N, C-alpha and C positions, 0 to 999 in steps of 0.2 A: 136854165130858162133865160133866154136873151132879153125878153121884155122886163123881167124882174131884175136882172143884173144891171140894166141901164138905169134903173131907179136908185140903185145903191142899197146899202144894208138896211137903213132905217125905213126907206120907202118900200123895200121888198117885204119886210116883216108886216108893214101896214097893209100892203096889198094881199098878202097871204092870209092875214087875220080877217080882212074883209071878205075874201073868197070863202073861207071856212064858215064865217058867220052866215053867208048866203046859202052855202051848200047844206050845212047841218046846224041850224040855229039852236035846236034843242035835241040833237042826236046824241048817241052814246059817246062820241068823241067831242067833248065840250072843252075847249081851251080855257085855261085858268087865267088868261089875261083879260 
């Protein structure tokens, strides 16, 4: 993912975390972070 890579490791994880929180805030795939 080019947009994620440009942010760097820390930023990428933060973005992915935010995306997951929006897509499935209380779904079956609940991240433990």
